[in-house]
Backbone as JSON Lines, residues from 0, in Angstrom:
{"i":0,"aa":"M","n":[210.39,16.1,125.3],"ca":[211.59,16.32,125.98],"c":[211.31,16.05,127.41]}
{"i":1,"aa":"V","n":[212.5,15.58,128.09],"ca":[212.49,15.06,129.44],"c":[213.57,15.88,130.19]}
{"i":2,"aa":"D","n":[213.29,16.09,131.42],"ca":[214.42,16.7,132.22],"c":[215.62,15.82,132.29]}
{"i":3,"aa":"S","n":[216.69,16.34,131.9],"ca":[217.96,15.48,131.65],"c":[218.74,15.45,133.03]}
{"i":4,"aa":"G","n":[218.39,16.2,134.0],"ca":[219.2,16.21,135.25],"c":[220.47,17.07,135.13]}
{"i":5,"aa":"H","n":[220.58,17.83,134.12],"ca":[221.69,18.67,133.79],"c":[221.22,20.16,133.85]}
{"i":6,"aa":"I","n":[222.21,21.05,134.09],"ca":[222.02,22.45,134.14],"c":[223.03,23.2,133.48]}
{"i":7,"aa":"I","n":[222.67,24.42,132.95],"ca":[223.7,25.46,132.66],"c":[223.64,26.49,133.65]}
{"i":8,"aa":"V","n":[224.77,26.81,134.24],"ca":[224.86,27.86,135.27],"c":[225.45,29.15,134.71]}
{"i":9,"aa":"Y","n":[224.73,30.23,134.83],"ca":[225.15,31.51,134.33],"c":[225.76,32.27,135.38]}
{"i":10,"aa":"V","n":[227.0,32.77,135.22],"ca":[227.63,33.63,136.23],"c":[228.37,34.75,135.46]}
{"i":11,"aa":"T","n":[228.24,35.91,135.94],"ca":[228.97,37.05,135.34],"c":[230.15,37.46,136.32]}
{"i":12,"aa":"V","n":[231.2,37.9,135.63],"ca":[232.47,38.17,136.42],"c":[233.05,39.4,135.87]}
{"i":13,"aa":"P","n":[233.92,40.14,136.6],"ca":[234.32,41.47,135.94],"c":[235.29,41.34,134.81]}
{"i":14,"aa":"D","n":[235.95,40.22,134.64],"ca":[236.95,40.22,133.61],"c":[237.21,38.74,133.14]}
{"i":15,"aa":"K","n":[237.97,38.56,132.02],"ca":[238.25,37.09,131.62],"c":[239.14,36.39,132.58]}
{"i":16,"aa":"D","n":[240.06,37.12,133.17],"ca":[240.96,36.39,134.14],"c":[240.33,35.9,135.3]}
{"i":17,"aa":"S","n":[239.35,36.67,135.76],"ca":[238.49,36.19,136.97],"c":[237.68,34.88,136.52]}
{"i":18,"aa":"G","n":[237.07,34.92,135.33],"ca":[236.36,33.76,134.84],"c":[237.26,32.54,134.6]}
{"i":19,"aa":"A","n":[238.4,32.79,134.18],"ca":[239.38,31.65,133.94],"c":[239.8,30.96,135.25]}
{"i":20,"aa":"V","n":[240.02,31.77,136.3],"ca":[240.5,31.36,137.59],"c":[239.31,30.46,138.21]}
{"i":21,"aa":"I","n":[238.06,31.0,138.27],"ca":[236.96,30.28,138.77],"c":[236.76,29.07,137.85]}
{"i":22,"aa":"G","n":[236.72,29.15,136.56],"ca":[236.49,28.02,135.7],"c":[237.45,26.93,135.86]}
{"i":23,"aa":"R","n":[238.62,27.2,135.89],"ca":[239.72,26.16,136.12],"c":[239.52,25.36,137.42]}
{"i":24,"aa":"I","n":[239.22,26.18,138.49],"ca":[239.22,25.54,139.8],"c":[237.91,24.63,139.78]}
{"i":25,"aa":"V","n":[236.73,25.07,139.42],"ca":[235.57,24.35,139.61],"c":[235.6,23.1,138.56]}
{"i":26,"aa":"V","n":[236.21,23.18,137.49],"ca":[236.32,22.14,136.48],"c":[237.3,21.09,137.04]}
{"i":27,"aa":"E","n":[238.5,21.61,137.63],"ca":[239.42,20.66,138.24],"c":[238.73,19.89,139.47]}
{"i":28,"aa":"E","n":[237.95,20.62,140.17],"ca":[237.35,19.93,141.28],"c":[236.13,19.06,140.9]}
{"i":29,"aa":"G","n":[235.74,19.03,139.63],"ca":[234.75,18.23,139.27],"c":[233.27,18.66,139.46]}
{"i":30,"aa":"L","n":[233.23,19.99,139.85],"ca":[231.84,20.58,140.03],"c":[231.14,20.95,138.82]}
{"i":31,"aa":"A","n":[231.89,21.01,137.74],"ca":[231.45,21.37,136.38],"c":[232.22,20.69,135.35]}
{"i":32,"aa":"A","n":[231.8,20.22,134.2],"ca":[232.42,19.62,133.15],"c":[233.13,20.66,132.32]}
{"i":33,"aa":"C","n":[232.65,21.99,132.15],"ca":[233.14,22.88,131.32],"c":[232.73,24.27,131.79]}
{"i":34,"aa":"C","n":[233.54,25.11,131.3],"ca":[233.19,26.59,131.55],"c":[233.58,27.37,130.37]}
{"i":35,"aa":"N","n":[232.5,27.93,129.76],"ca":[232.83,28.73,128.58],"c":[232.85,30.22,129.01]}
{"i":36,"aa":"I","n":[233.86,30.97,128.62],"ca":[234.14,32.36,129.06],"c":[233.79,33.24,127.78]}
{"i":37,"aa":"I","n":[232.78,33.98,127.9],"ca":[232.31,34.92,126.79],"c":[232.46,36.34,127.15]}
{"i":38,"aa":"P","n":[233.49,37.0,126.52],"ca":[233.66,38.47,126.9],"c":[232.7,39.28,126.14]}
{"i":39,"aa":"G","n":[232.76,40.57,126.45],"ca":[232.02,41.58,125.69],"c":[230.64,41.86,126.16]}
{"i":40,"aa":"L","n":[230.21,41.44,127.34],"ca":[229.04,41.69,127.91],"c":[228.89,43.08,128.48]}
{"i":41,"aa":"R","n":[227.75,43.69,128.34],"ca":[227.5,45.05,129.01],"c":[226.25,44.81,129.8]}
{"i":42,"aa":"S","n":[226.35,45.16,131.1],"ca":[225.38,44.89,132.06],"c":[224.81,46.26,132.74]}
{"i":43,"aa":"I","n":[223.59,46.5,132.67],"ca":[223.0,47.73,133.22],"c":[222.06,47.17,134.3]}
{"i":44,"aa":"Y","n":[222.4,47.75,135.55],"ca":[221.64,47.23,136.75],"c":[221.59,48.24,137.77]}
{"i":45,"aa":"R","n":[220.78,48.05,138.86],"ca":[220.83,48.95,139.95],"c":[221.43,48.25,141.11]}
{"i":46,"aa":"W","n":[222.41,48.88,141.68],"ca":[223.02,48.31,142.95],"c":[223.29,49.44,143.93]}
{"i":47,"aa":"K","n":[222.68,49.14,145.14],"ca":[222.83,49.97,146.24],"c":[222.32,51.37,145.88]}
{"i":48,"aa":"G","n":[221.25,51.53,145.2],"ca":[220.59,52.8,144.94],"c":[221.24,53.55,143.76]}
{"i":49,"aa":"R","n":[222.16,52.87,143.13],"ca":[222.95,53.53,141.99],"c":[222.72,52.78,140.72]}
{"i":50,"aa":"L","n":[222.45,53.49,139.51],"ca":[222.4,52.82,138.35],"c":[223.81,52.56,137.78]}
{"i":51,"aa":"C","n":[224.1,51.31,137.48],"ca":[225.39,50.96,136.99],"c":[225.4,50.51,135.56]}
{"i":52,"aa":"D","n":[226.45,50.81,134.83],"ca":[226.55,50.39,133.45],"c":[227.95,49.97,133.24]}
{"i":53,"aa":"E","n":[228.12,48.62,133.26],"ca":[229.43,48.05,133.42],"c":[229.76,47.01,132.38]}
{"i":54,"aa":"S","n":[230.91,46.81,131.96],"ca":[231.5,45.79,131.2],"c":[231.75,44.47,132.05]}
{"i":55,"aa":"E","n":[231.22,43.35,131.57],"ca":[231.4,42.04,132.23],"c":[231.67,40.93,131.22]}
{"i":56,"aa":"V","n":[232.01,39.83,131.89],"ca":[232.18,38.65,131.13],"c":[231.24,37.58,131.58]}
{"i":57,"aa":"L","n":[230.69,36.8,130.66],"ca":[229.67,35.73,131.03],"c":[230.39,34.39,131.06]}
{"i":58,"aa":"C","n":[230.21,33.66,132.14],"ca":[230.76,32.3,132.21],"c":[229.56,31.44,132.24]}
{"i":59,"aa":"L","n":[229.58,30.29,131.32],"ca":[228.56,29.3,131.37],"c":[229.18,28.03,131.86]}
{"i":60,"aa":"F","n":[228.57,27.44,132.9],"ca":[229.18,26.19,133.5],"c":[228.06,25.16,133.13]}
{"i":61,"aa":"K","n":[228.56,23.9,132.67],"ca":[227.8,22.8,132.31],"c":[228.06,21.73,133.36]}
{"i":62,"aa":"T","n":[227.01,21.26,134.01],"ca":[227.01,20.38,135.12],"c":[225.77,19.62,135.37]}
{"i":63,"aa":"R","n":[225.73,18.76,136.37],"ca":[224.58,18.14,136.78],"c":[223.84,18.87,137.83]}
{"i":64,"aa":"A","n":[222.52,18.82,137.79],"ca":[221.74,19.56,138.71],"c":[221.94,19.27,140.2]}
{"i":65,"aa":"V","n":[222.39,18.09,140.5],"ca":[222.6,17.73,141.94],"c":[223.76,18.33,142.48]}
{"i":66,"aa":"L","n":[224.58,18.92,141.63],"ca":[225.83,19.65,142.12],"c":[225.67,21.14,142.18]}
{"i":67,"aa":"F","n":[224.55,21.66,141.87],"ca":[224.29,23.1,141.99],"c":[224.69,23.75,143.25]}
{"i":68,"aa":"D","n":[224.16,23.2,144.31],"ca":[224.51,23.91,145.68],"c":[225.9,23.97,145.92]}
{"i":69,"aa":"R","n":[226.72,22.9,145.74],"ca":[228.14,22.83,145.9],"c":[228.84,23.77,144.85]}
{"i":70,"aa":"L","n":[228.39,23.81,143.7],"ca":[228.94,24.71,142.64],"c":[228.74,26.18,143.01]}
{"i":71,"aa":"A","n":[227.58,26.46,143.36],"ca":[227.2,27.79,143.72],"c":[228.06,28.29,144.96]}
{"i":72,"aa":"E","n":[228.17,27.49,145.92],"ca":[228.98,27.93,147.14],"c":[230.53,28.06,146.72]}
{"i":73,"aa":"R","n":[230.98,27.24,145.88],"ca":[232.42,27.4,145.42],"c":[232.52,28.62,144.66]}
{"i":74,"aa":"I","n":[231.56,28.87,143.77],"ca":[231.78,30.1,142.97],"c":[231.76,31.38,143.85]}
{"i":75,"aa":"K","n":[230.71,31.45,144.73],"ca":[230.56,32.41,145.75],"c":[231.89,32.7,146.48]}
{"i":76,"aa":"A","n":[232.53,31.65,146.94],"ca":[233.8,31.83,147.68],"c":[234.88,32.32,146.85]}
{"i":77,"aa":"L","n":[234.94,32.12,145.6],"ca":[235.93,32.51,144.6],"c":[235.73,33.84,144.02]}
{"i":78,"aa":"H","n":[234.54,34.37,144.07],"ca":[233.92,35.54,143.3],"c":[234.31,36.7,144.02]}
{"i":79,"aa":"S","n":[234.6,37.83,143.25],"ca":[234.92,39.18,143.91],"c":[233.68,39.92,144.22]}
{"i":80,"aa":"Y","n":[232.53,39.62,143.68],"ca":[231.31,40.32,143.86],"c":[230.66,39.95,145.14]}
{"i":81,"aa":"E","n":[230.12,41.02,145.88],"ca":[229.32,40.85,147.09],"c":[228.13,39.88,146.9]}
{"i":82,"aa":"C","n":[227.53,40.17,145.78],"ca":[226.32,39.26,145.54],"c":[226.31,38.84,143.93]}
{"i":83,"aa":"P","n":[227.11,37.79,143.72],"ca":[227.27,37.32,142.3],"c":[226.13,36.7,141.75]}
{"i":84,"aa":"E","n":[226.0,36.96,140.37],"ca":[224.9,36.35,139.67],"c":[225.23,34.9,139.41]}
{"i":85,"aa":"I","n":[224.46,33.97,140.06],"ca":[224.67,32.53,139.8],"c":[223.25,31.95,139.55]}
{"i":86,"aa":"I","n":[222.92,31.77,138.36],"ca":[221.68,31.35,137.84],"c":[221.71,29.96,137.15]}
{"i":87,"aa":"A","n":[220.97,28.96,137.51],"ca":[220.87,27.68,136.89],"c":[219.62,27.62,136.02]}
{"i":88,"aa":"V","n":[219.89,27.06,134.79],"ca":[218.9,26.81,133.87],"c":[218.83,25.43,133.56]}
{"i":89,"aa":"E","n":[217.68,24.63,133.68],"ca":[217.53,23.32,133.39],"c":[217.83,22.92,131.9]}
{"i":90,"aa":"V","n":[218.54,21.86,131.61],"ca":[218.66,21.4,130.29],"c":[217.47,20.42,130.08]}
{"i":91,"aa":"S","n":[216.48,20.77,129.24],"ca":[215.42,19.74,129.01],"c":[215.82,18.63,128.13]}
{"i":92,"aa":"D","n":[216.69,18.74,127.25],"ca":[217.08,17.75,126.3],"c":[218.46,18.26,125.67]}
{"i":93,"aa":"A","n":[219.29,17.17,125.27],"ca":[220.55,17.56,124.64],"c":[221.14,16.24,124.01]}
{"i":94,"aa":"F","n":[222.15,16.4,123.2],"ca":[222.83,15.26,122.62],"c":[223.32,14.36,123.73]}
{"i":95,"aa":"K","n":[222.74,13.1,123.65],"ca":[223.14,12.17,124.78],"c":[224.52,11.9,125.04]}
{"i":96,"aa":"P","n":[225.5,11.71,123.95],"ca":[226.85,11.58,124.29],"c":[227.44,12.84,124.96]}
{"i":97,"aa":"Y","n":[226.96,14.0,124.81],"ca":[227.38,15.17,125.5],"c":[227.05,15.08,126.95]}
{"i":98,"aa":"L","n":[225.83,14.79,127.26],"ca":[225.43,14.58,128.62],"c":[226.19,13.43,129.28]}
{"i":99,"aa":"D","n":[226.45,12.31,128.59],"ca":[227.33,11.35,129.19],"c":[228.79,11.95,129.56]}
{"i":100,"aa":"W","n":[229.21,12.71,128.72],"ca":[230.43,13.35,128.88],"c":[230.39,14.26,130.23]}
{"i":101,"aa":"I","n":[229.47,15.09,130.27],"ca":[229.24,15.83,131.52],"c":[229.27,15.02,132.65]}
{"i":102,"aa":"D","n":[228.49,13.89,132.61],"ca":[228.47,12.95,133.79],"c":[229.84,12.54,134.15]}
{"i":103,"aa":"G","n":[230.53,12.02,133.11],"ca":[231.91,11.48,133.42],"c":[232.81,12.49,134.15]}
{"i":104,"aa":"Q","n":[232.8,13.69,133.55],"ca":[233.61,14.83,134.12],"c":[233.28,15.15,135.58]}
{"i":105,"aa":"T","n":[231.99,15.01,135.88],"ca":[231.53,15.41,137.13],"c":[231.28,14.32,138.25]}
{"i":106,"aa":"G","n":[232.05,13.16,137.86],"ca":[232.07,12.01,138.81],"c":[230.91,11.03,138.71]}
{"i":107,"aa":"L","n":[230.24,11.0,137.76],"ca":[229.08,10.11,137.66],"c":[229.46,9.22,136.38]}
{"i":108,"aa":"K","n":[229.42,7.97,136.56],"ca":[229.71,7.01,135.36],"c":[228.57,7.08,134.31]}
{"i":109,"aa":"P","n":[228.83,7.48,133.11],"ca":[227.71,7.52,132.18],"c":[226.92,6.22,131.94]}
{"i":110,"aa":"A","n":[225.63,6.3,131.73],"ca":[224.74,5.19,131.61],"c":[225.04,4.29,130.3]}
{"i":111,"aa":"S","n":[225.69,4.94,129.37],"ca":[225.97,4.35,128.12],"c":[227.35,3.48,128.14]}
{"i":112,"aa":"Q","n":[228.0,3.53,129.33],"ca":[229.22,2.75,129.47],"c":[229.0,1.44,130.16]}
């Protein structure tokens, strides 16, 4: 496996509507090719000295690694949390046509065209 230059960015939001707003904007702006919105998350964490147990929604953004900083800044600007979870995971390998599709949706001409 080889580093593909692509990432999946994990972001938690308070509800589906928040995820949809952020997802639509960043996909429309070409910062991500896709945003999956997955409801039903339960997050247990410590925040400002308090133990929290909250319902959240997980958003998964598919994009190119070179866009991470711009994507993270845009998500931060749109997000309601003071310190949003924005975590990138490298895609070591994937179906090449799907990676080409990500490239095309994020402003890069796919190598196979």
